[in-house]
C-alpha positions in Angstrom: -76.7 -188.8 172.2 -75.9 -191.8 173.8 -73.1 -194.1 173.5 -75.2 -197.0 174.4 -77.3 -199.0 171.9 -80.6 -200.1 172.9 -80.8 -203.7 173.7 -82.6 -205.9 171.3 -85.7 -207.5 172.7 -86.1 -211.2 172.2 -88.8 -212.1 169.8 -91.6 -213.9 171.2 -93.5 -216.7 169.6 -96.4 -214.6 168.5 -94.8 -211.2 168.2 -94.5 -209.5 164.9 -91.3 -207.7 164.3 -91.7 -204.1 163.3 -88.4 -203.8 161.4 -86.9 -206.6 159.4 -83.8 -208.2 160.5 -80.6 -208.7 158.4 -81.5 -212.3 157.8 -85.0 -211.2 156.7 -83.5 -208.5 154.5 -81.2 -211.1 152.9 -84.1 -213.5 152.4 -86.2 -210.7 150.9 -83.3 -209.7 148.6 -82.9 -213.3 147.5 -86.6 -213.6 147.0 -86.6 -210.3 145.0 -83.7 -211.6 142.9 -85.6 -214.8 142.2 -88.7 -212.7 141.3 -86.6 -210.5 139.0 -85.0 -213.6 137.4 -88.4 -215.1 136.9 -89.7 -211.9 135.3 -86.6 -211.6 133.1 -87.0 -215.2 132.1 -90.7 -214.7 131.4 -89.8 -211.6 129.3 -87.2 -213.6 127.5 -89.6 -216.4 126.8 -92.2 -213.9 125.7 -89.7 -212.3 123.3 -88.6 -215.7 122.1 -92.2 -216.8 121.6 -92.8 -213.5 119.6 -89.7 -214.1 117.5 -90.9 -217.6 116.9 -94.3 -216.4 115.9 -92.7 -213.9 113.5 -90.5 -216.7 112.1 -93.6 -218.9 111.7 -95.5 -216.1 110.0 -92.6 -215.4 107.7 -92.3 -219.2 106.9 -96.1 -219.3 106.2 -95.7 -216.2 103.9 -92.8 -217.8 102.2 -94.7 -221.1 101.7 -97.7 -219.2 100.4 -95.6 -217.2 98.0 -93.9 -220.5 96.9 -97.3 -222.1 96.4 -98.6 -219.2 94.5 -95.4 -219.2 92.3 -95.8 -222.9 91.6 -99.6 -222.5 90.9 -98.8 -219.5 88.5 -96.1 -221.6 86.8 -98.5 -224.5 86.5 -101.2 -222.2 85.0 -98.7 -220.7 82.6 -97.5 -224.2 81.7 -101.0 -225.4 81.2 -101.8 -222.3 79.1 -98.7 -222.9 77.0 -99.7 -226.5 76.5 -103.2 -225.5 75.7 -102.0 -222.9 73.1 -99.7 -225.5 71.7 -102.5 -228.0 71.4 -104.8 -225.4 69.8 -102.0 -224.6 67.3 -101.4 -228.2 66.6 -105.2 -228.8 66.1 -105.4 -225.7 63.9 -102.5 -227.0 61.7 -104.2 -230.4 61.5 -107.5 -228.8 60.6 -105.7 -226.7 57.9 -104.0 -229.7 56.6 -107.3 -231.7 56.4 -108.9 -228.7 54.6 -106.0 -228.5 52.2 -106.2 -232.3 51.6 -110.0 -231.9 51.1 -109.5 -229.1 48.6 -106.8 -231.1 46.8 -109.2 -234.1 46.7 -112.1 -231.9 45.3 -109.7 -230.4 42.7 -108.6 -233.8 41.6 -112.2 -235.1 41.5 -113.2 -232.0 39.5 -110.3 -232.6 37.2 -111.3 -236.2 36.7 -114.9 -235.2 36.1 -113.7 -232.5 33.5 -111.5 -235.1 31.9 -114.3 -237.7 31.9 -116.7 -235.0 30.4 -114.1 -234.0 27.8 -113.6 -237.6 26.9 -117.4 -238.1 26.6 -117.6 -235.0 24.4 -114.8 -236.2 22.3 -116.5 -239.7 22.1 -119.8 -238.1 21.3 -118.2 -235.8 18.7 -116.5 -238.8 17.2 -119.7 -240.7 17.2 -121.6 -237.8 15.5 -118.7 -237.5 13.0 -118.9 -241.3 12.3 -122.7 -241.0 12.0 -122.3 -238.1 9.5 -119.7 -240.0 7.6 -121.9 -243.1 7.5 -124.9 -241.0 6.3 -122.6 -239.4 3.8 -121.5 -242.8 2.5 -125.0 -244.0 2.5 -126.0 -240.9 0.5 -123.2 -241.4 -1.9 -124.0 -245.1 -2.3 -127.6 -244.2 -3.0 -126.5 -241.6 -5.4 -124.1 -244.1 -7.0 -127.0 -246.7 -7.2 -129.3 -244.1 -8.8 -126.5 -243.2 -11.3 -125.9 -246.9 -11.9 -129.7 -247.4 -12.3 -129.9 -244.3 -14.6 -127.0 -245.6 -16.6 -128.5 -249.0 -17.0 -131.8 -247.5 -18.0 -130.1 -245.4 -20.6 -128.1 -248.5 -21.8 -131.3 -250.4 -22.0 -133.1 -247.6 -23.9 -130.1 -247.5 -26.3 -130.3 -251.3 -26.8 -134.0 -251.2 -27.4 -133.7 -248.6 -30.2 
């Protein structure tokens, strides 16, 4: 082996070097580092985009859940209000029915009172009529007795 190193040939304008030089190696290393950095940055950006997509998806799920919760609460509130309204209407209807029954009972009571008063009046009228007829009968009987007494007295005078 020789102690001598082969001499480097000067590169011509159109010659293509078969082995890269130190400067080329350094440039390639720098280029490779840039490419690696770009790939790493792209990977980081992709991860960040994926994370952001997950965060957005989670936010959308949270918003949907919140909306569903609000809708459910609204439906429940409306159902409670509707039930309260139905109970209120039912109470009012029951109150009207009680009032109507009370009115009917009062009206029936008035009718019964009126009918009883009429019966009493009719009975009083019948009694008065009977008493009047009885008086007339007594008066007739009294007149007949008086007539009979007068006739007897006249007969006795004529004798």
